[in-house]
HTML snippet that shows the backbone in 3Dmol.js (N, CA, C, O; Angstrom):
<script src="https://3Dmol.org/build/3Dmol-min.js"></script>
<div id="view" style="width:600px;height:400px;position:relative"></div>
<script>
const pdb = `
ATOM      1  N   MET A   1       0.841  -1.181   0.000  1.00  0.00           N
ATOM      2  CA  MET A   1       0.000   0.000   0.000  1.00  0.00           C
ATOM      3  C   MET A   1       0.884   1.240   0.000  1.00  0.00           C
ATOM      4  O   MET A   1       1.945   1.262   0.624  1.00  0.00           O
ATOM      5  N   ALA A   2       0.435   2.268  -0.704  1.00  0.00           N
ATOM      6  CA  ALA A   2       1.177   3.520  -0.779  1.00  0.00           C
ATOM      7  C   ALA A   2       0.392   4.611  -0.049  1.00  0.00           C
ATOM      8  O   ALA A   2      -0.839   4.636  -0.085  1.00  0.00           O
ATOM      9  N   TYR A   3       1.108   5.491   0.598  1.00  0.00           N
ATOM     10  CA  TYR A   3       0.506   6.558   1.395  1.00  0.00           C
ATOM     11  C   TYR A   3       0.834   7.910   0.777  1.00  0.00           C
ATOM     12  O   TYR A   3       1.992   8.208   0.486  1.00  0.00           O
ATOM     13  N   GLU A   4      -0.201   8.723   0.581  1.00  0.00           N
ATOM     14  CA  GLU A   4      -0.020  10.032  -0.035  1.00  0.00           C
ATOM     15  C   GLU A   4       0.163  11.112   1.024  1.00  0.00           C
ATOM     16  O   GLU A   4      -0.675  11.272   1.911  1.00  0.00           O
ATOM     17  N   ILE A   5       1.256  11.846   0.925  1.00  0.00           N
ATOM     18  CA  ILE A   5       1.518  12.996   1.793  1.00  0.00           C
ATOM     19  C   ILE A   5       0.853  14.212   1.163  1.00  0.00           C
ATOM     20  O   ILE A   5       1.087  14.512  -0.008  1.00  0.00           O
ATOM     21  N   THR A   6       0.021  14.916   1.937  1.00  0.00           N
ATOM     22  CA  THR A   6      -0.706  16.075   1.403  1.00  0.00           C
ATOM     23  C   THR A   6      -0.264  17.395   2.022  1.00  0.00           C
ATOM     24  O   THR A   6      -0.451  18.448   1.413  1.00  0.00           O
ATOM     25  N   HIS A   7       0.324  17.362   3.230  1.00  0.00           N
ATOM     26  CA  HIS A   7       0.757  18.565   3.937  1.00  0.00           C
ATOM     27  C   HIS A   7       2.051  18.262   4.686  1.00  0.00           C
ATOM     28  O   HIS A   7       2.349  17.109   4.998  1.00  0.00           O
ATOM     29  N   VAL A   8       2.810  19.313   4.969  1.00  0.00           N
ATOM     30  CA  VAL A   8       4.021  19.163   5.778  1.00  0.00           C
ATOM     31  C   VAL A   8       4.054  20.216   6.877  1.00  0.00           C
ATOM     32  O   VAL A   8       3.441  21.278   6.764  1.00  0.00           O
ATOM     33  N   ARG A   9       4.775  19.903   7.925  1.00  0.00           N
ATOM     34  CA  ARG A   9       5.060  20.869   8.994  1.00  0.00           C
ATOM     35  C   ARG A   9       6.578  21.000   9.057  1.00  0.00           C
ATOM     36  O   ARG A   9       7.298  20.002   9.043  1.00  0.00           O
ATOM     37  N   VAL A  10       7.059  22.248   9.127  1.00  0.00           N
ATOM     38  CA  VAL A  10       8.497  22.500   9.223  1.00  0.00           C
ATOM     39  C   VAL A  10       8.806  23.166  10.552  1.00  0.00           C
ATOM     40  O   VAL A  10       7.926  23.754  11.181  1.00  0.00           O
ATOM     41  N   ASP A  11      10.062  23.072  10.976  1.00  0.00           N
ATOM     42  CA  ASP A  11      10.420  23.640  12.276  1.00  0.00           C
ATOM     43  C   ASP A  11      10.472  25.160  12.255  1.00  0.00           C
ATOM     44  O   ASP A  11      10.473  25.790  13.313  1.00  0.00           O
ATOM     45  N   SER A  12      10.514  25.759  11.074  1.00  0.00           N
ATOM     46  CA  SER A  12      10.463  27.214  10.931  1.00  0.00           C
ATOM     47  C   SER A  12      10.059  27.540   9.503  1.00  0.00           C
ATOM     48  O   SER A  12      10.557  26.913   8.568  1.00  0.00           O
ATOM     49  N   GLU A  13       9.184  28.488   9.317  1.00  0.00           N
ATOM     50  CA  GLU A  13       8.737  28.873   7.976  1.00  0.00           C
ATOM     51  C   GLU A  13       9.872  29.387   7.102  1.00  0.00           C
ATOM     52  O   GLU A  13       9.728  29.446   5.881  1.00  0.00           O
ATOM     53  N   TYR A  14      10.985  29.755   7.697  1.00  0.00           N
ATOM     54  CA  TYR A  14      12.095  30.315   6.937  1.00  0.00           C
ATOM     55  C   TYR A  14      13.045  29.249   6.413  1.00  0.00           C
ATOM     56  O   TYR A  14      13.935  29.551   5.618  1.00  0.00           O
ATOM     57  N   ASN A  15      12.868  28.017   6.845  1.00  0.00           N
ATOM     58  CA  ASN A  15      13.742  26.948   6.382  1.00  0.00           C
ATOM     59  C   ASN A  15      13.298  26.486   5.001  1.00  0.00           C
ATOM     60  O   ASN A  15      12.118  26.226   4.770  1.00  0.00           O
ATOM     61  N   LYS A  16      14.242  26.390   4.103  1.00  0.00           N
ATOM     62  CA  LYS A  16      13.968  26.032   2.709  1.00  0.00           C
ATOM     63  C   LYS A  16      14.581  24.689   2.338  1.00  0.00           C
ATOM     64  O   LYS A  16      14.899  24.455   1.172  1.00  0.00           O
ATOM     65  N   SER A  17      14.750  23.810   3.312  1.00  0.00           N
ATOM     66  CA  SER A  17      15.380  22.524   3.079  1.00  0.00           C
ATOM     67  C   SER A  17      14.491  21.407   3.627  1.00  0.00           C
ATOM     68  O   SER A  17      13.897  21.541   4.697  1.00  0.00           O
ATOM     69  N   GLU A  18      14.409  20.306   2.879  1.00  0.00           N
ATOM     70  CA  GLU A  18      13.530  19.211   3.282  1.00  0.00           C
ATOM     71  C   GLU A  18      13.933  18.577   4.606  1.00  0.00           C
ATOM     72  O   GLU A  18      13.113  17.922   5.248  1.00  0.00           O
ATOM     73  N   ASP A  19      15.177  18.759   5.023  1.00  0.00           N
ATOM     74  CA  ASP A  19      15.576  18.164   6.306  1.00  0.00           C
ATOM     75  C   ASP A  19      15.005  18.914   7.499  1.00  0.00           C
ATOM     76  O   ASP A  19      15.252  18.528   8.641  1.00  0.00           O
ATOM     77  N   HIS A  20      14.245  19.981   7.257  1.00  0.00           N
ATOM     78  CA  HIS A  20      13.583  20.719   8.331  1.00  0.00           C
ATOM     79  C   HIS A  20      12.101  20.355   8.471  1.00  0.00           C
ATOM     80  O   HIS A  20      11.396  20.934   9.298  1.00  0.00           O
ATOM     81  N   ILE A  21      11.634  19.406   7.673  1.00  0.00           N
ATOM     82  CA  ILE A  21      10.259  18.913   7.811  1.00  0.00           C
ATOM     83  C   ILE A  21      10.197  18.059   9.075  1.00  0.00           C
ATOM     84  O   ILE A  21      11.022  17.166   9.269  1.00  0.00           O
ATOM     85  N   THR A  22       9.218  18.337   9.931  1.00  0.00           N
ATOM     86  CA  THR A  22       9.104  17.603  11.195  1.00  0.00           C
ATOM     87  C   THR A  22       7.962  16.594  11.198  1.00  0.00           C
ATOM     88  O   THR A  22       8.055  15.554  11.850  1.00  0.00           O
ATOM     89  N   ASP A  23       6.876  16.895  10.466  1.00  0.00           N
ATOM     90  CA  ASP A  23       5.687  16.043  10.445  1.00  0.00           C
ATOM     91  C   ASP A  23       5.046  16.113   9.068  1.00  0.00           C
ATOM     92  O   ASP A  23       5.276  17.053   8.308  1.00  0.00           O
ATOM     93  N   VAL A  24       4.240  15.109   8.760  1.00  0.00           N
ATOM     94  CA  VAL A  24       3.470  15.113   7.522  1.00  0.00           C
ATOM     95  C   VAL A  24       2.017  14.741   7.830  1.00  0.00           C
ATOM     96  O   VAL A  24       1.727  14.061   8.815  1.00  0.00           O
ATOM     97  N   ARG A  25       1.129  15.196   6.976  1.00  0.00           N
ATOM     98  CA  ARG A  25      -0.271  14.777   7.051  1.00  0.00           C
ATOM     99  C   ARG A  25      -0.546  13.947   5.804  1.00  0.00           C
ATOM    100  O   ARG A  25      -0.133  14.304   4.701  1.00  0.00           O
ATOM    101  N   LEU A  26      -1.242  12.847   5.994  1.00  0.00           N
ATOM    102  CA  LEU A  26      -1.570  11.951   4.895  1.00  0.00           C
ATOM    103  C   LEU A  26      -2.962  12.243   4.356  1.00  0.00           C
ATOM    104  O   LEU A  26      -3.738  12.971   4.975  1.00  0.00           O
ATOM    105  N   SER A  27      -3.270  11.672   3.202  1.00  0.00           N
ATOM    106  CA  SER A  27      -4.559  11.942   2.551  1.00  0.00           C
ATOM    107  C   SER A  27      -5.750  11.484   3.379  1.00  0.00           C
ATOM    108  O   SER A  27      -6.859  11.983   3.189  1.00  0.00           O
ATOM    109  N   ASP A  28      -5.539  10.534   4.302  1.00  0.00           N
ATOM    110  CA  ASP A  28      -6.659  10.101   5.157  1.00  0.00           C
ATOM    111  C   ASP A  28      -6.808  10.970   6.404  1.00  0.00           C
ATOM    112  O   ASP A  28      -7.655  10.696   7.255  1.00  0.00           O
ATOM    113  N   GLY A  29      -5.979  12.028   6.517  1.00  0.00           N
ATOM    114  CA  GLY A  29      -6.084  12.964   7.629  1.00  0.00           C
ATOM    115  C   GLY A  29      -5.171  12.656   8.803  1.00  0.00           C
ATOM    116  O   GLY A  29      -5.054  13.479   9.711  1.00  0.00           O
ATOM    117  N   THR A  30      -4.520  11.502   8.816  1.00  0.00           N
ATOM    118  CA  THR A  30      -3.620  11.180   9.924  1.00  0.00           C
ATOM    119  C   THR A  30      -2.304  11.933   9.769  1.00  0.00           C
ATOM    120  O   THR A  30      -1.894  12.284   8.663  1.00  0.00           O
ATOM    121  N   SER A  31      -1.658  12.169  10.899  1.00  0.00           N
ATOM    122  CA  SER A  31      -0.355  12.823  10.916  1.00  0.00           C
ATOM    123  C   SER A  31       0.692  11.837  11.399  1.00  0.00           C
ATOM    124  O   SER A  31       0.421  10.987  12.247  1.00  0.00           O
ATOM    125  N   GLU A  32       1.888  11.962  10.849  1.00  0.00           N
ATOM    126  CA  GLU A  32       3.020  11.137  11.256  1.00  0.00           C
ATOM    127  C   GLU A  32       4.247  12.018  11.382  1.00  0.00           C
ATOM    128  O   GLU A  32       4.404  12.992  10.645  1.00  0.00           O
ATOM    129  N   THR A  33       5.109  11.675  12.315  1.00  0.00           N
ATOM    130  CA  THR A  33       6.385  12.392  12.419  1.00  0.00           C
ATOM    131  C   THR A  33       7.301  11.909  11.302  1.00  0.00           C
ATOM    132  O   THR A  33       7.106  10.834  10.734  1.00  0.00           O
ATOM    133  N   VAL A  34       8.286  12.713  11.006  1.00  0.00           N
ATOM    134  CA  VAL A  34       9.248  12.315   9.984  1.00  0.00           C
ATOM    135  C   VAL A  34       9.986  11.054  10.407  1.00  0.00           C
ATOM    136  O   VAL A  34      10.269  10.199   9.568  1.00  0.00           O
ATOM    137  N   SER A  35      10.299  10.921  11.682  1.00  0.00           N
ATOM    138  CA  SER A  35      10.995   9.706  12.118  1.00  0.00           C
ATOM    139  C   SER A  35      10.128   8.465  11.893  1.00  0.00           C
ATOM    140  O   SER A  35      10.654   7.400  11.570  1.00  0.00           O
ATOM    141  N   GLN A  36       8.813   8.588  12.057  1.00  0.00           N
ATOM    142  CA  GLN A  36       7.923   7.468  11.756  1.00  0.00           C
ATOM    143  C   GLN A  36       7.948   7.146  10.265  1.00  0.00           C
ATOM    144  O   GLN A  36       8.056   5.984   9.873  1.00  0.00           O
ATOM    145  N   VAL A  37       7.848   8.184   9.439  1.00  0.00           N
ATOM    146  CA  VAL A  37       7.846   7.987   7.989  1.00  0.00           C
ATOM    147  C   VAL A  37       9.158   7.345   7.538  1.00  0.00           C
ATOM    148  O   VAL A  37       9.154   6.431   6.713  1.00  0.00           O
ATOM    149  N   VAL A  38      10.277   7.823   8.079  1.00  0.00           N
ATOM    150  CA  VAL A  38      11.577   7.238   7.741  1.00  0.00           C
ATOM    151  C   VAL A  38      11.582   5.752   8.080  1.00  0.00           C
ATOM    152  O   VAL A  38      12.002   4.924   7.271  1.00  0.00           O
ATOM    153  N   SER A  39      11.118   5.426   9.266  1.00  0.00           N
ATOM    154  CA  SER A  39      11.073   4.023   9.696  1.00  0.00           C
ATOM    155  C   SER A  39      10.187   3.187   8.783  1.00  0.00           C
ATOM    156  O   SER A  39      10.552   2.069   8.420  1.00  0.00           O
ATOM    157  N   PHE A  40       9.031   3.716   8.411  1.00  0.00           N
ATOM    158  CA  PHE A  40       8.119   2.987   7.534  1.00  0.00           C
ATOM    159  C   PHE A  40       8.715   2.807   6.131  1.00  0.00           C
ATOM    160  O   PHE A  40       8.608   1.729   5.546  1.00  0.00           O
ATOM    161  N   ILE A  41       9.338   3.854   5.599  1.00  0.00           N
ATOM    162  CA  ILE A  41       9.979   3.752   4.280  1.00  0.00           C
ATOM    163  C   ILE A  41      11.099   2.713   4.332  1.00  0.00           C
ATOM    164  O   ILE A  41      11.241   1.901   3.418  1.00  0.00           O
ATOM    165  N   ASP A  42      11.885   2.745   5.396  1.00  0.00           N
ATOM    166  CA  ASP A  42      12.968   1.766   5.545  1.00  0.00           C
ATOM    167  C   ASP A  42      12.436   0.346   5.682  1.00  0.00           C
ATOM    168  O   ASP A  42      13.156  -0.618   5.419  1.00  0.00           O
ATOM    169  N   SER A  43      11.170   0.212   6.098  1.00  0.00           N
ATOM    170  CA  SER A  43      10.508  -1.100   6.195  1.00  0.00           C
ATOM    171  C   SER A  43       9.784  -1.463   4.904  1.00  0.00           C
ATOM    172  O   SER A  43       8.978  -2.393   4.871  1.00  0.00           O
ATOM    173  N   LYS A  44      10.081  -0.717   3.839  1.00  0.00           N
ATOM    174  CA  LYS A  44       9.547  -0.980   2.485  1.00  0.00           C
ATOM    175  C   LYS A  44       8.121  -0.496   2.250  1.00  0.00           C
ATOM    176  O   LYS A  44       7.477  -0.928   1.294  1.00  0.00           O
ATOM    177  N   MET A  45       7.613   0.396   3.108  1.00  0.00           N
ATOM    178  CA  MET A  45       6.322   1.020   2.815  1.00  0.00           C
ATOM    179  C   MET A  45       6.579   2.156   1.830  1.00  0.00           C
ATOM    180  O   MET A  45       7.670   2.726   1.805  1.00  0.00           O
ATOM    181  N   GLU A  46       5.581   2.481   1.024  1.00  0.00           N
ATOM    182  CA  GLU A  46       5.747   3.517   0.007  1.00  0.00           C
ATOM    183  C   GLU A  46       4.984   4.782   0.381  1.00  0.00           C
ATOM    184  O   GLU A  46       3.844   4.734   0.843  1.00  0.00           O
ATOM    185  N   TYR A  47       5.647   5.916   0.168  1.00  0.00           N
ATOM    186  CA  TYR A  47       5.038   7.229   0.368  1.00  0.00           C
ATOM    187  C   TYR A  47       5.250   8.024  -0.915  1.00  0.00           C
ATOM    188  O   TYR A  47       6.255   7.856  -1.606  1.00  0.00           O
ATOM    189  N   PHE A  48       4.294   8.885  -1.221  1.00  0.00           N
ATOM    190  CA  PHE A  48       4.383   9.741  -2.408  1.00  0.00           C
ATOM    191  C   PHE A  48       3.580  10.999  -2.163  1.00  0.00           C
ATOM    192  O   PHE A  48       2.833  11.097  -1.189  1.00  0.00           O
ATOM    193  N   PHE A  49       3.740  11.954  -3.052  1.00  0.00           N
ATOM    194  CA  PHE A  49       2.786  13.060  -3.079  1.00  0.00           C
ATOM    195  C   PHE A  49       2.520  13.423  -4.524  1.00  0.00           C
ATOM    196  O   PHE A  49       3.306  13.110  -5.419  1.00  0.00           O
ATOM    197  N   THR A  50       1.408  14.086  -4.733  1.00  0.00           N
ATOM    198  CA  THR A  50       0.982  14.466  -6.063  1.00  0.00           C
ATOM    199  C   THR A  50       1.152  15.970  -6.214  1.00  0.00           C
ATOM    200  O   THR A  50       0.613  16.743  -5.423  1.00  0.00           O
ATOM    201  N   ASP A  51       1.907  16.387  -7.238  1.00  0.00           N
ATOM    202  CA  ASP A  51       2.140  17.822  -7.418  1.00  0.00           C
ATOM    203  C   ASP A  51       0.933  18.484  -8.080  1.00  0.00           C
ATOM    204  O   ASP A  51      -0.052  17.821  -8.405  1.00  0.00           O
ATOM    205  N   HIS A  52       1.024  19.794  -8.273  1.00  0.00           N
ATOM    206  CA  HIS A  52      -0.116  20.558  -8.797  1.00  0.00           C
ATOM    207  C   HIS A  52      -0.489  20.171 -10.228  1.00  0.00           C
ATOM    208  O   HIS A  52      -1.565  20.539 -10.699  1.00  0.00           O
ATOM    209  N   LEU A  53       0.373  19.441 -10.924  1.00  0.00           N
ATOM    210  CA  LEU A  53       0.075  18.991 -12.282  1.00  0.00           C
ATOM    211  C   LEU A  53      -0.480  17.570 -12.312  1.00  0.00           C
ATOM    212  O   LEU A  53      -0.778  17.037 -13.381  1.00  0.00           O
ATOM    213  N   GLY A  54      -0.620  16.948 -11.109  1.00  0.00           N
ATOM    214  CA  GLY A  54      -1.143  15.607 -11.033  1.00  0.00           C
ATOM    215  C   GLY A  54      -0.094  14.515 -11.154  1.00  0.00           C
ATOM    216  O   GLY A  54      -0.428  13.333 -11.240  1.00  0.00           O
ATOM    217  N   SER A  55       1.176  14.911 -11.161  1.00  0.00           N
ATOM    218  CA  SER A  55       2.264  13.949 -11.279  1.00  0.00           C
ATOM    219  C   SER A  55       2.667  13.436  -9.891  1.00  0.00           C
ATOM    220  O   SER A  55       2.807  14.219  -8.952  1.00  0.00           O
ATOM    221  N   LYS A  56       2.851  12.119  -9.770  1.00  0.00           N
ATOM    222  CA  LYS A  56       3.236  11.539  -8.489  1.00  0.00           C
ATOM    223  C   LYS A  56       4.755  11.545  -8.342  1.00  0.00           C
ATOM    224  O   LYS A  56       5.484  11.231  -9.282  1.00  0.00           O
ATOM    225  N   ALA A  57       5.218  11.908  -7.147  1.00  0.00           N
ATOM    226  CA  ALA A  57       6.642  11.882  -6.819  1.00  0.00           C
ATOM    227  C   ALA A  57       6.835  10.946  -5.634  1.00  0.00           C
ATOM    228  O   ALA A  57       6.178  11.108  -4.605  1.00  0.00           O
ATOM    229  N   GLN A  58       7.713   9.987  -5.764  1.00  0.00           N
ATOM    230  CA  GLN A  58       8.011   9.049  -4.690  1.00  0.00           C
ATOM    231  C   GLN A  58       8.856   9.726  -3.620  1.00  0.00           C
ATOM    232  O   GLN A  58       9.701  10.567  -3.925  1.00  0.00           O
ATOM    233  N   VAL A  59       8.623   9.355  -2.365  1.00  0.00           N
ATOM    234  CA  VAL A  59       9.361   9.910  -1.234  1.00  0.00           C
ATOM    235  C   VAL A  59      10.370   8.875  -0.756  1.00  0.00           C
ATOM    236  O   VAL A  59      10.068   7.684  -0.682  1.00  0.00           O
ATOM    237  N   ASP A  60      11.560   9.338  -0.437  1.00  0.00           N
ATOM    238  CA  ASP A  60      12.652   8.477  -0.023  1.00  0.00           C
ATOM    239  C   ASP A  60      13.174   8.930   1.330  1.00  0.00           C
ATOM    240  O   ASP A  60      13.016  10.095   1.696  1.00  0.00           O
ATOM    241  N   SER A  61      13.791   8.028   2.074  1.00  0.00           N
ATOM    242  CA  SER A  61      14.439   8.411   3.336  1.00  0.00           C
ATOM    243  C   SER A  61      15.919   8.653   3.077  1.00  0.00           C
ATOM    244  O   SER A  61      16.538   7.993   2.243  1.00  0.00           O
ATOM    245  N   VAL A  62      16.473   9.616   3.811  1.00  0.00           N
ATOM    246  CA  VAL A  62      17.883   9.980   3.681  1.00  0.00           C
ATOM    247  C   VAL A  62      18.516   9.851   5.052  1.00  0.00           C
ATOM    248  O   VAL A  62      17.944  10.291   6.050  1.00  0.00           O
ATOM    249  N   HIS A  63      19.695   9.249   5.104  1.00  0.00           N
ATOM    250  CA  HIS A  63      20.395   8.998   6.372  1.00  0.00           C
ATOM    251  C   HIS A  63      21.787   9.633   6.339  1.00  0.00           C
ATOM    252  O   HIS A  63      22.776   8.932   6.125  1.00  0.00           O
ATOM    253  N   PRO A  64      21.878  10.963   6.551  1.00  0.00           N
ATOM    254  CA  PRO A  64      23.188  11.605   6.527  1.00  0.00           C
ATOM    255  C   PRO A  64      24.009  11.252   7.775  1.00  0.00           C
ATOM    256  O   PRO A  64      23.447  11.001   8.842  1.00  0.00           O
ATOM    257  N   THR A  65      25.294  11.235   7.639  1.00  0.00           N
ATOM    258  CA  THR A  65      26.177  10.947   8.762  1.00  0.00           C
ATOM    259  C   THR A  65      26.146  12.106   9.758  1.00  0.00           C
ATOM    260  O   THR A  65      26.322  13.265   9.381  1.00  0.00           O
ATOM    261  N   GLY A  66      25.924  11.785  11.025  1.00  0.00           N
ATOM    262  CA  GLY A  66      25.976  12.797  12.073  1.00  0.00           C
ATOM    263  C   GLY A  66      24.758  13.693  12.190  1.00  0.00           C
ATOM    264  O   GLY A  66      24.771  14.653  12.961  1.00  0.00           O
ATOM    265  N   ARG A  67      23.713  13.401  11.445  1.00  0.00           N
ATOM    266  CA  ARG A  67      22.480  14.203  11.508  1.00  0.00           C
ATOM    267  C   ARG A  67      21.286  13.268  11.488  1.00  0.00           C
ATOM    268  O   ARG A  67      21.403  12.120  11.060  1.00  0.00           O
ATOM    269  N   PRO A  68      20.131  13.752  11.951  1.00  0.00           N
ATOM    270  CA  PRO A  68      18.938  12.897  11.922  1.00  0.00           C
ATOM    271  C   PRO A  68      18.501  12.573  10.491  1.00  0.00           C
ATOM    272  O   PRO A  68      18.711  13.363   9.571  1.00  0.00           O
ATOM    273  N   ALA A  69      17.901  11.419  10.323  1.00  0.00           N
ATOM    274  CA  ALA A  69      17.359  11.026   9.019  1.00  0.00           C
ATOM    275  C   ALA A  69      16.197  11.956   8.654  1.00  0.00           C
ATOM    276  O   ALA A  69      15.525  12.498   9.531  1.00  0.00           O
ATOM    277  N   TYR A  70      15.973  12.130   7.355  1.00  0.00           N
ATOM    278  CA  TYR A  70      14.870  12.967   6.894  1.00  0.00           C
ATOM    279  C   TYR A  70      14.291  12.374   5.619  1.00  0.00           C
ATOM    280  O   TYR A  70      14.781  11.361   5.120  1.00  0.00           O
ATOM    281  N   ILE A  71      13.248  13.006   5.095  1.00  0.00           N
ATOM    282  CA  ILE A  71      12.600  12.536   3.873  1.00  0.00           C
ATOM    283  C   ILE A  71      12.743  13.570   2.777  1.00  0.00           C
ATOM    284  O   ILE A  71      12.865  14.767   3.037  1.00  0.00           O
ATOM    285  N   ARG A  72      12.727  13.080   1.539  1.00  0.00           N
ATOM    286  CA  ARG A  72      12.744  13.953   0.365  1.00  0.00           C
ATOM    287  C   ARG A  72      12.175  13.164  -0.802  1.00  0.00           C
ATOM    288  O   ARG A  72      12.017  11.945  -0.730  1.00  0.00           O
ATOM    289  N   THR A  73      11.871  13.875  -1.873  1.00  0.00           N
ATOM    290  CA  THR A  73      11.421  13.174  -3.065  1.00  0.00           C
ATOM    291  C   THR A  73      12.624  12.531  -3.741  1.00  0.00           C
ATOM    292  O   THR A  73      13.747  13.026  -3.647  1.00  0.00           O
ATOM    293  N   LYS A  74      12.372  11.429  -4.417  1.00  0.00           N
ATOM    294  CA  LYS A  74      13.451  10.771  -5.151  1.00  0.00           C
ATOM    295  C   LYS A  74      13.905  11.698  -6.272  1.00  0.00           C
ATOM    296  O   LYS A  74      13.074  12.292  -6.959  1.00  0.00           O
ATOM    297  N   PRO A  75      15.214  11.828  -6.462  1.00  0.00           N
ATOM    298  CA  PRO A  75      15.726  12.730  -7.499  1.00  0.00           C
ATOM    299  C   PRO A  75      15.197  12.372  -8.894  1.00  0.00           C
ATOM    300  O   PRO A  75      15.115  11.204  -9.274  1.00  0.00           O
ATOM    301  N   ASN A  76      14.844  13.424  -9.636  1.00  0.00           N
ATOM    302  CA  ASN A  76      14.405  13.262 -11.016  1.00  0.00           C
ATOM    303  C   ASN A  76      14.704  14.551 -11.778  1.00  0.00           C
ATOM    304  O   ASN A  76      15.534  15.347 -11.337  1.00  0.00           O
ATOM    305  N   GLN A  77      14.050  14.765 -12.898  1.00  0.00           N
ATOM    306  CA  GLN A  77      14.363  15.900 -13.769  1.00  0.00           C
ATOM    307  C   GLN A  77      13.670  17.207 -13.384  1.00  0.00           C
ATOM    308  O   GLN A  77      13.883  18.218 -14.054  1.00  0.00           O
ATOM    309  N   THR A  78      12.860  17.226 -12.344  1.00  0.00           N
ATOM    310  CA  THR A  78      12.104  18.431 -12.024  1.00  0.00           C
ATOM    311  C   THR A  78      12.252  18.826 -10.560  1.00  0.00           C
ATOM    312  O   THR A  78      12.511  17.984  -9.700  1.00  0.00           O
ATOM    313  N   THR A  79      12.085  20.109 -10.291  1.00  0.00           N
ATOM    314  CA  THR A  79      12.101  20.587  -8.909  1.00  0.00           C
ATOM    315  C   THR A  79      10.693  20.892  -8.407  1.00  0.00           C
ATOM    316  O   THR A  79      10.529  21.292  -7.254  1.00  0.00           O
ATOM    317  N   THR A  80       9.669  20.711  -9.253  1.00  0.00           N
ATOM    318  CA  THR A  80       8.300  21.039  -8.839  1.00  0.00           C
ATOM    319  C   THR A  80       7.710  20.003  -7.907  1.00  0.00           C
ATOM    320  O   THR A  80       6.647  20.230  -7.328  1.00  0.00           O
ATOM    321  N   ASP A  81       8.381  18.863  -7.746  1.00  0.00           N
ATOM    322  CA  ASP A  81       7.844  17.838  -6.861  1.00  0.00           C
ATOM    323  C   ASP A  81       8.521  17.854  -5.495  1.00  0.00           C
ATOM    324  O   ASP A  81       8.587  16.826  -4.821  1.00  0.00           O
ATOM    325  N   ASN A  82       9.012  18.991  -5.093  1.00  0.00           N
ATOM    326  CA  ASN A  82       9.643  19.146  -3.793  1.00  0.00           C
ATOM    327  C   ASN A  82       8.576  19.115  -2.702  1.00  0.00           C
ATOM    328  O   ASN A  82       7.529  19.748  -2.839  1.00  0.00           O
ATOM    329  N   LEU A  83       8.835  18.388  -1.630  1.00  0.00           N
ATOM    330  CA  LEU A  83       7.876  18.303  -0.520  1.00  0.00           C
ATOM    331  C   LEU A  83       7.534  19.670   0.066  1.00  0.00           C
ATOM    332  O   LEU A  83       6.437  19.864   0.590  1.00  0.00           O
ATOM    333  N   LEU A  84       8.458  20.607  -0.018  1.00  0.00           N
ATOM    334  CA  LEU A  84       8.202  21.932   0.545  1.00  0.00           C
ATOM    335  C   LEU A  84       7.180  22.740  -0.275  1.00  0.00           C
ATOM    336  O   LEU A  84       6.766  23.819   0.148  1.00  0.00           O
ATOM    337  N   SER A  85       6.779  22.225  -1.431  1.00  0.00           N
ATOM    338  CA  SER A  85       5.730  22.908  -2.204  1.00  0.00           C
ATOM    339  C   SER A  85       4.336  22.571  -1.682  1.00  0.00           C
ATOM    340  O   SER A  85       3.348  23.169  -2.109  1.00  0.00           O
ATOM    341  N   LEU A  86       4.256  21.610  -0.757  1.00  0.00           N
ATOM    342  CA  LEU A  86       2.953  21.221  -0.186  1.00  0.00           C
ATOM    343  C   LEU A  86       2.476  22.256   0.833  1.00  0.00           C
ATOM    344  O   LEU A  86       3.283  22.990   1.403  1.00  0.00           O
ATOM    345  N   PRO A  87       1.162  22.313   1.059  1.00  0.00           N
ATOM    346  CA  PRO A  87       0.635  23.217   2.090  1.00  0.00           C
ATOM    347  C   PRO A  87       1.140  22.836   3.476  1.00  0.00           C
ATOM    348  O   PRO A  87       1.482  21.683   3.737  1.00  0.00           O
ATOM    349  N   ARG A  88       1.179  23.828   4.354  1.00  0.00           N
ATOM    350  CA  ARG A  88       1.589  23.615   5.755  1.00  0.00           C
ATOM    351  C   ARG A  88       0.363  23.289   6.615  1.00  0.00           C
ATOM    352  O   ARG A  88      -0.763  23.640   6.265  1.00  0.00           O
ATOM    353  N   PHE A  89       0.594  22.631   7.714  1.00  0.00           N
ATOM    354  CA  PHE A  89      -0.477  22.382   8.673  1.00  0.00           C
ATOM    355  C   PHE A  89       0.028  22.607  10.067  1.00  0.00           C
ATOM    356  O   PHE A  89      -0.724  22.449  11.029  1.00  0.00           O
TER     357      PHE A  89
END
`;
const viewer = $3Dmol.createViewer("view");
viewer.addModel(pdb, "pdb");
viewer.setStyle({}, {cartoon: {color: "spectrum"}});
viewer.zoomTo();
viewer.render();
</script>
């Protein structure tokens, strides 16, 4: 099963990097922390979001050395599928 992310919460409105996302809201209205989403993705669950053009972007977990894990869209040819383009909650 795949879960659609519809909204994000960031630790500050001025942060322009996906590693500052703290929580997400899913299409069914539930909220999850980024650490939960990372754990679920690492357990082979799928997350995505749909951009304003209706295109789906897959979400991936990132595990940088010395910093907390975070989520981002899988790299592709466009920047319009950035998680930070989603509404805030």
